[in-house]
N, C-alpha and C positions, 0 to 999 in steps of 0.2 A: 558687650555685643555678643549675639549668638554666633555670628560668622566672622571670626577675626582673620585678618590676613596673615599668611606665613611670612611674607616679605613686604617691605615698603620701599618703593623707588620714587624719588621726587626729583624731577628735572626742571631746573629754572632756566628759561631762555631769555636772557637779559635783553631788554630794549624792544621786545616784540609786542607791538600794538595789535589791535583787532585787524587793521588793514594788512599788516604783514602776515598774520595768521591766515587770512583769506587765501593767500598765495599757496599755502601748503596744507590747507584743511582737508583736501581730498587724498592726501598720501595715506598709505595703509595704516601707519601708526595712529594718526589722528582720527581716521575713520573708525578704527577699533575703539578708541576712547569715546567717541561720540555715540556709536551704536551700542556699546556695552557699558556705558557709564553715565555720569552726570557732568554737566559742563555749564559754564557761564562765559559769554563772550563780551560782557559789559561789567568788568570788575572795577570797583572804585579803589584806587591805591591810597597811600597816605601822604601827608604833607610834612616835610618837603619830599617830593617824589624822586628820591635818590636811592641808589642800589642798597646801601648799607642799612639805612632806616627801614626800608621796605622788607628786606630779608629778615631783619630782626623782628618785624611785625608778623611776618609769615609764621615764624616758629614759636612766637610767644602769644599771638593773638592780641597784642597790645599796640597802642599808638606810640609814636616816638617819644612823646613827653613822658610816657609811663615806663617804657623799657630803657630809656636813656640814650639811645643812639639817634641823636637829633640831626646828624649830618654824616657825610662820609668821613670827613677829616676833623681834627680837633682845632680849637681856637688857639692858635700859636702865632700871634702877629709878628713875632721877632724871627720867625723861620720862613724861608722861601718855600720849603717843602715840608709842610706839617705832617705829623703822624696821622695815620688812619685809625679808625676804630676796629682794630684787628682782633682783639682778644675777648674771649667769652666772659671774662670777669666784668667787662663793661656793660653787659646786658643785665638789667634788673628783672628778676623773675625766672620762672621755669620755662624750658623749651620742650618741644616734642622729642628732641633727641635726648634730653635729660631724662624724660620718662622712660625711654628705651633702655638707657644705661642703668637707671634705678631698678628696672626689671631684669637686669643682668643679660641684656640683649646687646649684641655688638652692632656698632654703627660705623659706617664709612662715609667720609665727606671729602668732596673735591672742589676746592675754591669757593666753598660756601662762606659768605662773608661773616665776620665776627665769630669765628670758631677757633681762633688761635689759642693754644694752651688749654683746650677744653678736655673733657673726659672721653671724647670720641676716640675709639681705638685705632681706626685706620684713617688718619687725618692728614690731608694735604691742604692746608689752609690757604686762603687768599691773602698774601702778604708780599710786598715787594720793596726794593731798596729806595730809601729817601735820603740816605747819607752817602758820601763818597766811598767809604770803606765797606759798604754793604753790597751784596750780590743777591740775585733772586734765589739762588740755591741756599746761601747762608741764612737768608730770612725765613725761608720755608722750614729749614732744618731746626731753627730755634723756636718755631711756633707750633710745629706739628709733631708727628711720630717719626723719630729719626730713622730707625731701621726700615720702616715702611717707605718713607720718602726716598731713601737711598735705593731701595729695591726698584721702585718705579722709575727712578732716574736711570738706573742701569738698563732697564728693559725698554723704556720709551723716551729717554732723554733726547735721542737723536731727532725726534719729531718736533722738538721745541726750539724756537729761536727767540729767546728772552720772553717778553710778553707780547710779541707781535702776533697778530691774528691773521689767518685762522690756525696758525701752528700751535699756539698755546692750547686752543680747544682740541686740536688733534691729539695732543699729549694727554689732556684731561680725559678725553673720551675713551681712548684706548686703556688708560690707567683705570678708569672706573669700570669698564666692562671686564677687564682682567680681574680686578678685585672682587667684583660680584661673583664671578664663577669660581675663583680660586680660594677666596677667604670666607665666602658664604655669610656676609653680614645680614642682620635682620633689616636694618634701615640703611638706605643709600641716598645721599644728598649730592646732587651734581649741579654746579653753576657754570653754564656756558655764557661766554661774553662776546663772542664773535660779532654779532649784529650790532650791539651797543658800540663797540669800537669802530666798526665801519661807518656807522651813522655819524658819530662824532667827527671823524677825520676825513670822510669822503663825501658826506652829504646825504640828505634825506631821500632823494630820488636817484641816487647813484647806482651804477652797475655793481659796485662792490657791496652795497647794502643788499641788493636783490640776491646776489650770489650767497651772501651770508644767511639770508632767510631760507634759501634752498638747502644750504648745509644743515640748518636746524632741522628741516624736515627729514633729511637723511639720517641724522643722529637719532631722532625719535624712532624712525623705522628700525635702526640697528637695535635699539633696546627692545622694541616690540618683537622683532624676529628672534633675538636672543632668548627672551622670556618664553616665547613659543617653543623654541627648540629645546629648552631646558624643562619643558612641561610645567612651567611656573606661572604662565600668563593668568590663568583664572584663580591662582592662589595668591597673587601679588596685588597689593594696593598700588596701582600704577598712576602716578600723578605727573602732569605736565602743566607748568604755569609760566607766566611772565610777571615782571615786577612793575614795569612802566612802559609807556610809549615814548615817542620823540616828537619834537616840533622843529621845523627848519629855522635857521638863524641867518640874519643878514647884518646884524649890528651888535657890538659888544659895549656894555656899559661898565664903567669902573667907578663905583661909588666912593672908593677910598681916595680917588683924586679930588672929588668934591670935598670930602672931609679934610684932606690936606689943605685945600684952598681956604677952608674955613678956619684953619689954624688948629685943628683937632688931632692932626697927625704930624709928627716931626721926623724928618728923615736925616740920617747921617750917611752921606753919599747916596746910595740907592736902597739902603736898608732902613726899616722903621726903628727909630731910636726910642720914642715913647709915643703914647697916644692917649687921648681922652675918649675918643669914639672910634670904633673899628668895624668895618663891614666884613662879614664872613659869608662868602658866596656859597649858594646851593645851586648854582647855574641859573635855573629859571626863576629862582627866588633867592632870598638871603637875609641874614640877620645883622642888625647893628647892635653891638655890645659896647657898654661903657666901662671905662677903667674904674669909675666909681658909680656903681649901679644906683646909688641913692641921690645922684646929682639931678634934682628936679629942674633946676634952672637950665641945665644943658638939654634935658629932655624936651623942655618947652621950646628951646631954640631949634632943636632938630625937628620937632613936630611942625613948626612954622615953615622951615626950609622944605621939608618933605611935602607939605601941603601945596607949596608953590610948584615944586618939581612935578608932582603928579597932576597938576592942573593943565599941563601942556603935553599933548599927545606926542610931540616930537622928542620929548625926553625919554620916551620908551618905558616908563614905569607905570604899570597899570594901577597900582595902589599900594597902600601900606597899612599895617595894623600895629598896635602896641603889643608888648609882650604878653599881657594877660589874654588878649584876643587871640594871639598866635597860639597860646596854650589851648584855648578852646577848640582850635582847628587841628590839634594834635601835635603841633610843633613845640619848639623850646620856649617855655614861658619866662625863662630868665633873660631873654634878650630885651633890649629897650624897644626896638621896632623890628618888624619883618616886612621886607619889600617883595613885591611880585612884579616880574617883568612882563611887558606886553609880548604877544606872539611875534616872533621874528627877532626878538632881543634876548640876550642872556647877560648875566653878571660875571665879572671877573674881579678878584680882590686885590689886584696889583695897584699900588699907589702911584705908579709911573705911567707916562704917556698921556694921551688925551682922555678926557672923561667919557667921551663916546667916540667910537670909531667903526666905520663901515668895514666889513670883511672884504679884503682885496679880491679882485677878480683873478689876478695872476695866481695859478696854483702854487708856485714856488714861494709866494708871500703869505700863503694861508695856513702854513704848518702850525703856527702858534694860536690858531683860532679854532673855535668849535663851529662846525658847519650845521650841526643839528644838536639839540640838547633836550634835557628833561630837568626835573627839579621843580617844575611849575605846580600850581594848585591842581589837585586831583579833580576839580570841578570844571576844568577846561574841556571843551567839546573835542571829540575824536582823539581822545588821549587815554583810552582805557586799555589795560592788559587783559589777559584771558586766563581761564582756569578749567582744566579738564581732569577727571579722575575716573578710573574703573577698577573693579576688583571686588573682593568679598565685602558684603554689607552695603554696596553702592547701588542705588537705583539705576536701571538701564534705560538708555535712549531718552534721557531726561535733561531738558534744558531749563535753567532758571534765569529769569530776566536780569537780575542784578545781585551783587554781593560785594563785600569788602574784603581786602586782603587780610584784615584782622579776623575774618571768619574762618580762614584756612586752618590755622593751628587748632582751634577748638574742635573743628569737624574731624580733622585727622586724629586728634587725641581720642575722640569718641569712638572712631572706627578701630582704634587700638585697644578699646576696652578701658580707657582711662579718661582723665580730664585735665584741663588747664584751669587754674584758678586766677581770679582777678583780671580777666580779659576784658578788652573793649569790644571785641567781636563776639559772635554767638555761634553755636552749633547750627549748621544748616541741615535741619532734620529733613527738609524736602529733597535732599540729595542722598538720603540714607534709606535703604530698603527696609520695609517692615514685614517682609515675608518670614 
């Protein structure tokens, strides 16, 4: 590239769909990005539309089936709290931050998914406790940069209240701004989670969600004003993106209860003792895995049962595909089947309780339910994230009608003067200046 950026700042606003973006698009940070850069308000995400697969797709340009992060969490039927895909080693292929490190440029990352134990110098990875002996601090320290994490905890730890929002984002925001000005990294990756958390727990049209959207706008403004004050605005490739949207929920479906009733899951008290088929949730979709993937008789039996279940709208399942077809959609081809929930429904992988349950009206009884969710097919209507970027090499005041999140990594790599190989996405040359 003729005009390479001196700095790269990438802000991910988790859970922000196009309708949320409309609320804050006229704030000064977003106005700058639109007037001085290229943007798309109709981005196609990946399947399943979950945070970890999407963020891996953003930095690699690959679909989940090819980079290997096919869910947020691992298939661990015998554990109530499975491990997440926290570590860089789980991603197959090169990332944009690997390119920076290879070129001896420093990278800073804040809660960016799947970066644990990476070569990122200033790394505060997203990782949290799933076992009784673990704490949020101990988990971050074992996966990130120990001295750096301790420094941030001393300076800004008072802002955080565990993983409760918006306090976690307050901590991340101040830590990221501080690191940018004091450590001078070439690339900064920041993952904000406030809105996603509020949508899940407070609901689609809740006041809490609206306030989280407004906080996103203020955080983008803070970055815009800081870059302006540091005389770096026009020298920085400044990117703001989201990973997925949300859809409101009224009913939870528990496919493992169906499988238990079919005799395919055996419980010992409330724990799974063994299984022949197990459902792994992606919230709006999910996988069925077999203990013996070559059991064709069981596959036929399950196909017949699923055909009946999806024939009746009241069962809340929009449809299903086999593993091979799921792979063509970008999901995990090693599953036996992949299920898609209807709008208003989401999946839970517990084998306990009723196979379907309406979300209670009483707020005190709703704490263990998702009031809004994602993970659905990226082809659902009104379900798109957004992408905006401005800076050296970017065409100004330029809107493109559509793109995929897999196009983001290759396009950023091109603006860095490099390239990502073996991607499913493509360089969006229409967003790049030819002057």
